[in-house]
ZAFI-734436 format. One record per residue: residue number from 1; residue in one letter; x, y, z of N, C-alpha, C, CB in turn. Coordinates in pm, 1 decimal, padded with zeros to 6 digits. Glycine has a CB too. Layout:
seq: NUM&type: A&nX: X&nY: Y&nZ: Z&caX: X&caY: Y&caZ: Z&cX: X&cY: Y&cZ: Z&cbX: X&cbY: Y&cbZ: Z
...
//
This chain:
seq: 1&type: M&nX: 18957.9&nY: 10330.0&nZ: 04691.4&caX: 18888.7&caY: 10451.8&caZ: 04728.5&cX: 18989.8&cY: 10551.2&cZ: 04784.0&cbX: 18776.8&cbY: 10423.1&cbZ: 04831.5
seq: 2&type: D&nX: 18970.5&nY: 10674.7&nZ: 04753.8&caX: 19050.0&caY: 10783.8&caZ: 04808.1&cX: 18948.5&cY: 10877.3&cZ: 04874.0&cbX: 19137.7&cbY: 10857.8&cbZ: 04695.5
seq: 3&type: E&nX: 18942.4&nY: 10875.1&nZ: 05007.8&caX: 18838.7&caY: 10946.6&caZ: 05081.6&cX: 18897.0&cY: 11060.1&cZ: 05164.7&cbX: 18762.6&cbY: 10850.7&cbZ: 05171.5
seq: 4&type: T&nX: 18815.4&nY: 11161.0&nZ: 05189.7&caX: 18852.9&caY: 11269.1&caZ: 05281.0&cX: 18736.0&cY: 11298.6&cZ: 05373.2&cbX: 18895.1&cbY: 11396.7&cbZ: 05203.0
seq: 5&type: E&nX: 18770.0&nY: 11341.7&nZ: 05492.8&caX: 18672.6&caY: 11386.9&caZ: 05592.4&cX: 18738.6&cY: 11504.4&cZ: 05662.1&cbX: 18631.5&cbY: 11271.3&cbZ: 05695.3
seq: 6&type: G&nX: 18704.2&nY: 11627.4&nZ: 05619.6&caX: 18773.7&caY: 11744.3&caZ: 05671.3&cX: 18919.5&cY: 11738.3&cZ: 05627.5&cbX: 18762.4&cbY: 11752.2&cbZ: 05825.9
seq: 7&type: A&nX: 19009.8&nY: 11749.8&nZ: 05724.6&caX: 19152.5&caY: 11744.0&caZ: 05693.5&cX: 19204.3&cY: 11600.6&cZ: 05680.1&cbX: 19231.1&cbY: 11816.5&cbZ: 05800.6
seq: 8&type: L&nX: 19125.0&nY: 11503.3&nZ: 05724.1&caX: 19168.4&caY: 11364.2&caZ: 05716.8&cX: 19155.6&cY: 11308.6&cZ: 05575.2&cbX: 19087.4&cbY: 11278.9&cbZ: 05813.7
seq: 9&type: R&nX: 19250.7&nY: 11224.5&nZ: 05538.6&caX: 19246.4&caY: 11156.3&caZ: 05410.0&cX: 19291.8&cY: 11013.0&cZ: 05432.0&cbX: 19335.5&cbY: 11228.6&cbZ: 05303.3
seq: 10&type: W&nX: 19221.3&nY: 10918.4&nZ: 05373.6&caX: 19264.8&caY: 10780.2&caZ: 05379.1&cX: 19240.6&cY: 10715.0&cZ: 05244.5&cbX: 19192.0&cbY: 10703.7&cbZ: 05491.1
seq: 11&type: I&nX: 19319.8&nY: 10614.0&nZ: 05217.1&caX: 19312.3&caY: 10541.6&caZ: 05091.2&cX: 19283.7&cY: 10395.6&cZ: 05124.2&cbX: 19444.5&cbY: 10556.9&cbZ: 05007.5
seq: 12&type: E&nX: 19186.5&nY: 10337.3&nZ: 05056.9&caX: 19156.0&caY: 10196.0&caZ: 05073.6&cX: 19188.6&cY: 10124.6&cZ: 04943.5&cbX: 19006.9&cbY: 10174.3&cbZ: 05113.8
seq: 13&type: V&nX: 19266.2&nY: 10018.4&nZ: 04956.5&caX: 19309.2&caY: 09939.4&caZ: 04841.5&cX: 19251.4&cY: 09799.2&cZ: 04857.3&cbX: 19466.3&cbY: 09935.5&cbZ: 04829.4
seq: 14&type: A&nX: 19196.5&nY: 09745.6&nZ: 04748.3&caX: 19136.8&caY: 09611.8&caZ: 04752.7&cX: 19158.0&cY: 09541.2&cZ: 04620.3&cbX: 18986.4&cbY: 09619.3&cbZ: 04785.8
seq: 15&type: P&nX: 19156.4&nY: 09407.4&nZ: 04623.1&caX: 19159.4&caY: 09335.4&caZ: 04495.9&cX: 19039.2&cY: 09374.2&cZ: 04411.0&cbX: 19161.7&cbY: 09183.0&cbZ: 04519.2
seq: 16&type: K&nX: 19053.6&nY: 09373.5&nZ: 04282.7&caX: 18948.3&caY: 09419.2&caZ: 04192.3&cX: 18815.0&cY: 09347.4&cZ: 04214.8&cbX: 18992.4&cbY: 09400.0&cbZ: 04049.2
seq: 17&type: E&nX: 18819.9&nY: 09216.8&nZ: 04237.3&caX: 18696.8&caY: 09140.7&caZ: 04251.4&cX: 18644.2&cY: 09135.5&cZ: 04393.9&cbX: 18718.0&cbY: 09002.3&cbZ: 04201.9
seq: 18&type: S&nX: 18707.0&nY: 09203.1&nZ: 04488.4&caX: 18666.9&caY: 09190.9&caZ: 04628.4&cX: 18624.6&cY: 09325.1&cZ: 04686.2&cbX: 18780.4&cbY: 09132.3&cbZ: 04711.1
seq: 19&type: E&nX: 18512.4&nY: 09324.5&nZ: 04754.3&caX: 18472.0&caY: 09443.1&caZ: 04829.1&cX: 18492.1&cY: 09419.2&cZ: 04978.3&cbX: 18324.6&cbY: 09479.6&cbZ: 04799.1
seq: 20&type: W&nX: 18540.7&nY: 09301.0&nZ: 05015.7&caX: 18550.8&caY: 09263.8&caZ: 05156.6&cX: 18692.1&cY: 09273.5&cZ: 05211.8&cbX: 18500.2&cbY: 09124.6&cbZ: 05175.6
seq: 21&type: V&nX: 18792.4&nY: 09263.1&nZ: 05128.7&caX: 18930.7&caY: 09268.9&caZ: 05175.9&cX: 18990.8&cY: 09401.0&cZ: 05130.2&cbX: 19014.5&cbY: 09147.3&cbZ: 05123.0
seq: 22&type: T&nX: 19030.4&nY: 09484.0&nZ: 05225.9&caX: 19091.5&caY: 09611.9&caZ: 05191.0&cX: 19210.6&cY: 09639.6&cZ: 05281.8&cbX: 18988.6&cbY: 09726.0&cbZ: 05201.0
seq: 23&type: I&nX: 19300.8&nY: 09719.7&nZ: 05233.0&caX: 19411.0&caY: 09772.9&caZ: 05312.0&cX: 19385.6&cY: 09923.0&cZ: 05321.6&cbX: 19553.5&cbY: 09739.8&cbZ: 05247.4
seq: 24&type: V&nX: 19382.3&nY: 09975.8&nZ: 05443.8&caX: 19353.8&caY: 10117.5&caZ: 05465.1&cX: 19482.5&cY: 10187.7&cZ: 05507.0&cbX: 19242.2&cbY: 10137.0&cbZ: 05572.5
seq: 25&type: L&nX: 19516.1&nY: 10293.4&nZ: 05434.8&caX: 19635.0&caY: 10373.4&caZ: 05463.9&cX: 19590.7&cY: 10512.9&cZ: 05506.6&cbX: 19730.2&cbY: 10380.5&cbZ: 05340.0
seq: 26&type: Y&nX: 19644.3&nY: 10560.4&nZ: 05619.1&caX: 19611.9&caY: 10695.2&caZ: 05664.0&cX: 19725.5&cY: 10750.1&cZ: 05748.1&cbX: 19480.5&cbY: 10696.5&cbZ: 05743.7
seq: 27&type: D&nX: 19729.5&nY: 10881.2&nZ: 05763.3&caX: 19830.4&caY: 10950.5&caZ: 05841.7&cX: 19788.3&cY: 10947.6&cZ: 05988.9&cbX: 19849.8&cbY: 11097.4&cbZ: 05791.3
seq: 28&type: K&nX: 19857.1&nY: 10867.1&nZ: 06069.6&caX: 19820.0&caY: 10853.5&caZ: 06210.4&cX: 19834.6&cY: 10985.6&cZ: 06286.6&cbX: 19905.5&cbY: 10745.8&cbZ: 06276.6
seq: 29&type: N&nX: 19934.1&nY: 11066.2&nZ: 06252.8&caX: 19951.8&caY: 11194.2&caZ: 06320.7&cX: 19835.9&cY: 11288.2&cZ: 06292.1&cbX: 20083.1&cbY: 11259.1&cbZ: 06278.6
seq: 30&type: L&nX: 19790.1&nY: 11290.3&nZ: 06168.5&caX: 19676.6&caY: 11375.0&caZ: 06133.2&cX: 19549.1&cY: 11325.1&cZ: 06201.3&cbX: 19657.8&cbY: 11378.7&cbZ: 05980.4
seq: 31&type: M&nX: 19529.5&nY: 11192.8&nZ: 06205.0&caX: 19413.1&caY: 11136.3&caZ: 06274.3&cX: 19415.7&cY: 11178.9&cZ: 06420.5&cbX: 19410.9&cbY: 10981.2&cbZ: 06262.7
seq: 32&type: K&nX: 19531.0&nY: 11168.9&nZ: 06484.1&caX: 19544.0&caY: 11205.4&caZ: 06625.3&cX: 19518.6&cY: 11354.2&cZ: 06647.0&cbX: 19683.0&cbY: 11168.2&cbZ: 06677.1
seq: 33&type: S&nX: 19561.0&nY: 11439.2&nZ: 06553.3&caX: 19537.4&caY: 11583.0&caZ: 06569.1&cX: 19390.0&cY: 11617.5&cZ: 06553.0&cbX: 19620.4&cbY: 11661.8&cbZ: 06468.0
seq: 34&type: Q&nX: 19318.8&nY: 11545.2&nZ: 06467.9&caX: 19176.3&caY: 11571.2&caZ: 06445.5&cX: 19088.5&cY: 11507.6&cZ: 06553.9&cbX: 19134.7&cbY: 11518.9&cbZ: 06307.9
seq: 35&type: Y&nX: 19129.7&nY: 11389.4&nZ: 06603.3&caX: 19054.0&caY: 11314.7&caZ: 06704.1&cX: 19150.8&cY: 11273.1&cZ: 06814.8&cbX: 18982.5&cbY: 11189.0&cbZ: 06641.0
seq: 36&type: P&nX: 19178.7&nY: 11363.5&nZ: 06910.1&caX: 19281.2&caY: 11338.7&caZ: 07012.5&cX: 19260.5&cY: 11210.5&cZ: 07092.5&cbX: 19285.8&cbY: 11454.2&cbZ: 07107.0
seq: 37&type: T&nX: 19138.0&nY: 11163.4&nZ: 07106.7&caX: 19114.8&caY: 11042.3&caZ: 07185.0&cX: 19126.6&cY: 10914.8&cZ: 07101.2&cbX: 18978.0&cbY: 11048.3&cbZ: 07249.2
seq: 38&type: A&nX: 19147.3&nY: 10927.6&nZ: 06971.1&caX: 19159.8&caY: 10809.7&caZ: 06885.1&cX: 19287.6&cY: 10733.8&cZ: 06919.8&cbX: 19159.7&cbY: 10850.3&cbZ: 06735.2
seq: 39&type: N&nX: 19276.3&nY: 10602.2&nZ: 06927.6&caX: 19392.0&caY: 10518.4&caZ: 06955.1&cX: 19461.2&cY: 10488.4&cZ: 06822.8&cbX: 19351.1&cbY: 10386.7&cbZ: 07028.6
seq: 40&type: T&nX: 19570.3&nY: 10556.9&nZ: 06796.9&caX: 19645.2&caY: 10535.1&caZ: 06672.1&cX: 19778.3&cY: 10465.8&cZ: 06699.0&cbX: 19669.6&cbY: 10668.7&cbZ: 06599.9
seq: 41&type: D&nX: 19799.4&nY: 10421.5&nZ: 06822.2&caX: 19926.9&caY: 10361.6&caZ: 06858.7&cX: 19934.5&cY: 10212.2&cZ: 06829.7&cbX: 19953.3&cbY: 10385.1&cbZ: 07003.3
seq: 42&type: Y&nX: 19824.3&nY: 10150.7&nZ: 06794.0&caX: 19825.4&caY: 10007.2&caZ: 06771.5&cX: 19849.6&cY: 09972.0&cZ: 06625.1&cbX: 19695.3&cbY: 09947.0&cbZ: 06817.9
seq: 43&type: K&nX: 19899.5&nY: 09854.0&nZ: 06606.6&caX: 19912.3&caY: 09796.2&caZ: 06472.9&cX: 19803.2&cY: 09690.8&cZ: 06465.2&cbX: 20058.0&cbY: 09734.9&cbZ: 06445.7
seq: 44&type: T&nX: 19712.3&nY: 09704.1&nZ: 06373.0&caX: 19596.1&caY: 09616.5&caZ: 06376.7&cX: 19544.7&cY: 09580.8&cZ: 06239.3&cbX: 19486.9&cbY: 09680.2&cbZ: 06455.3
seq: 45&type: V&nX: 19461.4&nY: 09481.3&nZ: 06239.5&caX: 19384.0&caY: 09443.5&caZ: 06122.1&cX: 19245.0&cY: 09501.8&cZ: 06144.1&cbX: 19380.2&cbY: 09285.4&cbZ: 06100.3
seq: 46&type: I&nX: 19191.4&nY: 09568.9&nZ: 06042.6&caX: 19058.2&caY: 09626.1&caZ: 06052.1&cX: 18962.5&cY: 09537.6&cZ: 05974.4&cbX: 19055.1&cbY: 09772.0&cbZ: 05998.9
seq: 47&type: L&nX: 18858.6&nY: 09492.3&nZ: 06042.6&caX: 18755.5&caY: 09409.3&caZ: 05981.5&cX: 18627.0&cY: 09490.9&cZ: 05971.3&cbX: 18732.5&cbY: 09278.4&cbZ: 06063.5
seq: 48&type: S&nX: 18543.9&nY: 09459.3&nZ: 05873.6&caX: 18418.5&caY: 09532.2&caZ: 05854.9&cX: 18298.8&cY: 09440.1&cZ: 05872.7&cbX: 18414.5&cbY: 09597.3&cbZ: 05716.5
seq: 49&type: T&nX: 18189.0&nY: 09498.9&nZ: 05915.7&caX: 18063.2&caY: 09426.7&caZ: 05931.3&cX: 17948.5&cY: 09518.9&cZ: 05892.7&cbX: 18046.1&cbY: 09374.6&cbZ: 06076.9
seq: 50&type: E&nX: 17834.6&nY: 09461.1&nZ: 05864.5&caX: 17714.9&caY: 09540.6&caZ: 05834.7&cX: 17625.5&cY: 09554.8&cZ: 05957.4&cbX: 17636.0&cbY: 09477.0&cbZ: 05720.0
seq: 51&type: D&nX: 17660.0&nY: 09489.2&nZ: 06070.2&caX: 17579.2&caY: 09494.6&caZ: 06191.9&cX: 17671.1&cY: 09497.6&cZ: 06313.8&cbX: 17481.9&cbY: 09373.4&cbZ: 06199.4
seq: 52&type: L&nX: 17729.6&nY: 09612.4&nZ: 06339.3&caX: 17828.7&caY: 09627.8&caZ: 06445.1&cX: 17771.3&cY: 09600.1&cZ: 06583.7&cbX: 17886.4&cbY: 09767.0&cbZ: 06441.1
seq: 53&type: E&nX: 17652.3&nY: 09651.4&nZ: 06611.6&caX: 17594.2&caY: 09632.9&caZ: 06745.1&cX: 17574.1&cY: 09485.2&cZ: 06776.5&cbX: 17460.6&cbY: 09707.3&cbZ: 06756.1
seq: 54&type: N&nX: 17523.8&nY: 09408.6&nZ: 06680.3&caX: 17502.3&caY: 09266.0&caZ: 06701.6&cX: 17635.8&cY: 09192.7&cZ: 06719.9&cbX: 17424.0&cbY: 09205.9&cbZ: 06583.6
seq: 55&type: A&nX: 17735.5&nY: 09226.6&nZ: 06639.0&caX: 17867.1&caY: 09164.2&caZ: 06651.6&cX: 17926.1&cY: 09192.8&cZ: 06789.8&cbX: 17962.2&cbY: 09214.9&cbZ: 06540.6
seq: 56&type: H&nX: 17913.5&nY: 09317.3&nZ: 06835.8&caX: 17964.1&caY: 09356.7&caZ: 06967.5&cX: 17895.5&cY: 09275.4&cZ: 07076.5&cbX: 17942.4&cbY: 09507.9&cbZ: 06991.5
seq: 57&type: K&nX: 17764.2&nY: 09268.5&nZ: 07070.5&caX: 17685.5&caY: 09195.6&caZ: 07170.5&cX: 17722.7&cY: 09047.6&cZ: 07172.1&cbX: 17535.3&cbY: 09211.8&cbZ: 07142.7
seq: 58&type: E&nX: 17733.4&nY: 08987.7&nZ: 07054.7&caX: 17764.6&caY: 08845.3&caZ: 07045.3&cX: 17905.3&cY: 08814.8&cZ: 07096.4&cbX: 17750.4&cbY: 08797.9&cbZ: 06901.0
seq: 59&type: M&nX: 18002.4&nY: 08896.6&nZ: 07057.8&caX: 18140.0&caY: 08873.6&caZ: 07102.4&cX: 18150.9&cY: 08890.1&cZ: 07253.4&cbX: 18236.6&cbY: 08969.9&cbZ: 07031.4
seq: 60&type: K&nX: 18086.9&nY: 08992.9&nZ: 07306.3&caX: 18091.4&caY: 09017.8&caZ: 07450.0&cX: 18026.8&cY: 08902.8&cZ: 07526.9&cbX: 18021.6&cbY: 09150.3&cbZ: 07483.8
seq: 61&type: S&nX: 17916.0&nY: 08850.3&nZ: 07475.6&caX: 17846.5&caY: 08739.5&caZ: 07543.1&cX: 17930.1&cY: 08611.9&cZ: 07543.5&cbX: 17711.9&cbY: 08712.5&cbZ: 07475.6
seq: 62&type: K&nX: 18024.8&nY: 08600.9&nZ: 07450.4&caX: 18111.8&caY: 08483.5&caZ: 07443.3&cX: 18243.5&cY: 08504.4&cZ: 07518.2&cbX: 18140.4&cbY: 08449.0&cbZ: 07298.0
seq: 63&type: G&nX: 18253.7&nY: 08616.2&nZ: 07591.0&caX: 18370.9&caY: 08640.3&caZ: 07673.9&cX: 18488.9&cY: 08704.3&cZ: 07603.3&cbX: 18414.4&cbY: 08514.3&cbZ: 07732.0
seq: 64&type: V&nX: 18467.1&nY: 08753.0&nZ: 07480.1&caX: 18574.7&caY: 08821.1&caZ: 07407.7&cX: 18594.8&cY: 08959.0&cZ: 07470.6&cbX: 18541.8&cbY: 08833.2&cbZ: 07254.2
seq: 65&type: E&nX: 18720.6&nY: 08998.3&nZ: 07490.3&caX: 18750.2&caY: 09130.9&caZ: 07543.8&cX: 18724.6&cY: 09235.1&cZ: 07435.8&cbX: 18896.9&cbY: 09139.1&cbZ: 07594.9
seq: 66&type: V&nX: 18622.5&nY: 09319.4&nZ: 07455.8&caX: 18584.4&caY: 09422.3&caZ: 07359.0&cX: 18582.9&cY: 09558.2&cZ: 07427.2&cbX: 18446.1&cbY: 09391.3&cbZ: 07296.5
seq: 67&type: T&nX: 18606.1&nY: 09663.8&nZ: 07348.8&caX: 18592.7&caY: 09800.2&caZ: 07399.7&cX: 18450.9&cY: 09848.4&cZ: 07370.7&cbX: 18699.1&cbY: 09895.9&cbZ: 07335.4
seq: 68&type: D&nX: 18415.2&nY: 09963.2&nZ: 07422.4&caX: 18286.4&caY: 10024.5&caZ: 07389.8&cX: 18285.4&cY: 10064.1&cZ: 07242.6&cbX: 18258.9&cbY: 10148.3&cbZ: 07480.2
seq: 69&type: I&nX: 18166.7&nY: 10073.1&nZ: 07185.4&caX: 18151.3&caY: 10118.4&caZ: 07047.2&cX: 18176.9&cY: 10268.3&cZ: 07041.0&cbX: 18009.5&cbY: 10084.2&cbZ: 06992.3
seq: 70&type: V&nX: 18256.9&nY: 10310.9&nZ: 06945.0&caX: 18290.5&caY: 10451.9&caZ: 06922.8&cX: 18230.0&cY: 10493.2&cZ: 06789.2&cbX: 18446.7&cbY: 10475.6&cbZ: 06924.6
seq: 71&type: T&nX: 18169.6&nY: 10610.3&nZ: 06784.3&caX: 18113.0&caY: 10662.6&caZ: 06660.0&cX: 18203.3&cY: 10772.4&cZ: 06606.5&cbX: 17968.8&cbY: 10716.0&cbZ: 06682.0
seq: 72&type: M&nX: 18253.2&nY: 10752.4&nZ: 06484.9&caX: 18336.8&caY: 10849.8&caZ: 06415.8&cX: 18254.9&cY: 10905.5&cZ: 06299.1&cbX: 18472.4&cbY: 10785.0&cbZ: 06366.1
seq: 73&type: P&nX: 18299.8&nY: 11010.2&nZ: 06233.4&caX: 18224.8&caY: 11063.9&caZ: 06119.6&cX: 18209.2&cY: 10963.6&cZ: 06005.3&cbX: 18293.0&cbY: 11188.2&cbZ: 06067.9
seq: 74&type: Y&nX: 18300.7&nY: 10871.6&nZ: 05991.9&caX: 18301.6&caY: 10779.4&caZ: 05878.5&cX: 18257.3&cY: 10637.6&cZ: 05914.5&cbX: 18439.3&cbY: 10774.6&cbZ: 05819.1
seq: 75&type: A&nX: 18249.7&nY: 10603.7&nZ: 06043.3&caX: 18218.0&caY: 10466.1&caZ: 06082.1&cX: 18189.1&cY: 10456.6&cZ: 06231.4&cbX: 18333.2&cbY: 10372.0&cbZ: 06044.9
seq: 76&type: K&nX: 18125.5&nY: 10345.2&nZ: 06269.6&caX: 18116.1&caY: 10305.2&caZ: 06410.1&cX: 18215.4&cY: 10190.6&cZ: 06424.3&cbX: 17966.6&cbY: 10262.4&cbZ: 06452.9
seq: 77&type: L&nX: 18280.9&nY: 10180.2&nZ: 06540.5&caX: 18383.7&caY: 10078.3&caZ: 06554.2&cX: 18408.7&cY: 10042.1&cZ: 06699.6&cbX: 18512.0&cbY: 10125.0&cbZ: 06490.2
seq: 78&type: F&nX: 18472.2&nY: 09927.7&nZ: 06718.5&caX: 18524.8&caY: 09888.5&caZ: 06847.6&cX: 18643.6&cY: 09796.2&cZ: 06824.8&cbX: 18415.8&cbY: 09819.7&cbZ: 06934.3
seq: 79&type: T&nX: 18725.8&nY: 09780.1&nZ: 06928.5&caX: 18838.1&caY: 09688.6&caZ: 06918.0&cX: 18809.9&cY: 09565.8&cZ: 07003.6&cbX: 18970.3&cbY: 09757.4&cbZ: 06961.3
seq: 80&type: F&nX: 18876.0&nY: 09457.0&nZ: 06967.0&caX: 18865.6&caY: 09333.9&caZ: 07044.9&cX: 18998.5&cY: 09260.8&cZ: 07038.9&cbX: 18750.4&cbY: 09243.6&cbZ: 06992.6
seq: 81&type: K&nX: 19017.3&nY: 09168.7&nZ: 07134.7&caX: 19142.7&caY: 09093.0&caZ: 07141.3&cX: 19114.1&cY: 08944.6&cZ: 07121.8&cbX: 19215.0&cbY: 09117.1&cbZ: 07276.5
seq: 82&type: D&nX: 19207.6&nY: 08878.1&nZ: 07053.4&caX: 19195.5&caY: 08733.9&caZ: 07038.1&cX: 19261.5&cY: 08664.1&cZ: 07157.1&cbX: 19259.0&cbY: 08687.2&cbZ: 06904.7
seq: 83&type: Q&nX: 19263.6&nY: 08531.6&nZ: 07153.2&caX: 19316.2&caY: 08454.1&caZ: 07265.3&cX: 19465.6&cY: 08476.8&cZ: 07289.8&cbX: 19291.3&cbY: 08307.6&cbZ: 07241.2
seq: 84&type: D&nX: 19536.5&nY: 08532.3&nZ: 07191.0&caX: 19678.9&caY: 08562.1&caZ: 07206.3&cX: 19704.8&cY: 08708.7&cZ: 07239.1&cbX: 19753.1&cbY: 08524.7&cbZ: 07080.1
seq: 85&type: N&nX: 19597.8&nY: 08781.5&nZ: 07271.3&caX: 19604.8&caY: 08923.0&caZ: 07309.2&cX: 19637.9&cY: 09016.2&cZ: 07192.4&cbX: 19707.8&cbY: 08941.0&cbZ: 07417.3
seq: 86&type: N&nX: 19619.3&nY: 08969.2&nZ: 07068.4&caX: 19634.0&caY: 09056.4&caZ: 06951.6&cX: 19508.0&cY: 09141.0&cZ: 06940.2&cbX: 19658.7&cbY: 08973.3&cbZ: 06820.0
seq: 87&type: E&nX: 19525.0&nY: 09268.3&nZ: 06906.1&caX: 19411.5&caY: 09359.7&caZ: 06898.4&cX: 19366.6&cY: 09377.9&cZ: 06753.7&cbX: 19447.6&cbY: 09495.4&cbZ: 06960.3
seq: 88&type: Y&nX: 19235.5&nY: 09375.9&nZ: 06734.0&caX: 19173.3&caY: 09396.2&caZ: 06603.2&cX: 19067.9&cY: 09506.3&cZ: 06616.9&cbX: 19109.4&cbY: 09262.9&cbZ: 06549.0
seq: 89&type: L&nX: 19034.0&nY: 09565.5&nZ: 06505.2&caX: 18930.7&caY: 09667.7&caZ: 06503.3&cX: 18817.9&cY: 09619.2&cZ: 06412.9&cbX: 18987.4&cbY: 09805.2&cbZ: 06454.7
seq: 90&type: L&nX: 18695.1&nY: 09628.4&nZ: 06461.4&caX: 18577.8&caY: 09593.2&caZ: 06381.3&cX: 18498.9&cY: 09720.6&cZ: 06358.8&cbX: 18489.8&cbY: 09483.0&cbZ: 06451.2
seq: 91&type: R&nX: 18462.4&nY: 09746.0&nZ: 06233.4&caX: 18392.5&caY: 09870.4&caZ: 06200.9&cX: 18272.9&cY: 09844.6&cZ: 06111.6&cbX: 18487.0&cbY: 09968.7&cbZ: 06133.4
seq: 92&type: E&nX: 18180.8&nY: 09937.7&nZ: 06117.9&caX: 18066.1&caY: 09942.8&caZ: 06026.5&cX: 18072.4&cY: 10078.2&cZ: 05957.8&cbX: 17927.6&cbY: 09921.8&cbZ: 06102.4
seq: 93&type: D&nX: 18101.5&nY: 10076.5&nZ: 05829.8&caX: 18116.1&caY: 10201.0&caZ: 05755.2&cX: 17983.1&cY: 10271.7&cZ: 05737.6&cbX: 18178.4&cbY: 10174.2&cbZ: 05619.9
seq: 94&type: K&nX: 17989.0&nY: 10404.1&nZ: 05732.4&caX: 17870.2&caY: 10485.6&caZ: 05702.8&cX: 17884.8&cY: 10537.5&cZ: 05560.6&cbX: 17853.5&cbY: 10604.8&cbZ: 05805.6
seq: 95&type: F&nX: 17790.9&nY: 10502.8&nZ: 05476.3&caX: 17794.6&caY: 10551.4&caZ: 05337.0&cX: 17666.5&cY: 10622.2&cZ: 05304.7&cbX: 17817.7&cbY: 10436.0&cbZ: 05237.5
//
């Protein structure tokens, strides 16, 4: 997919037979200029879900360190850390 939202542009690459595994490429400087509060300083794996609120609630109830849910024009998302303090992003795309 080659998507745009205003001045933002991102490209998602996935294996032909998979809709679940993607690599997302975007200009972090442009993201930061459009959304100054966006955290673009991390290196992370982005995971997707169809029920972000439930995933957030379940992870939090199990003691996983999670951030608040953020709503962007293209998705709702939050970050969480694993037991080794690696940060991941979980999102629910809006289509």
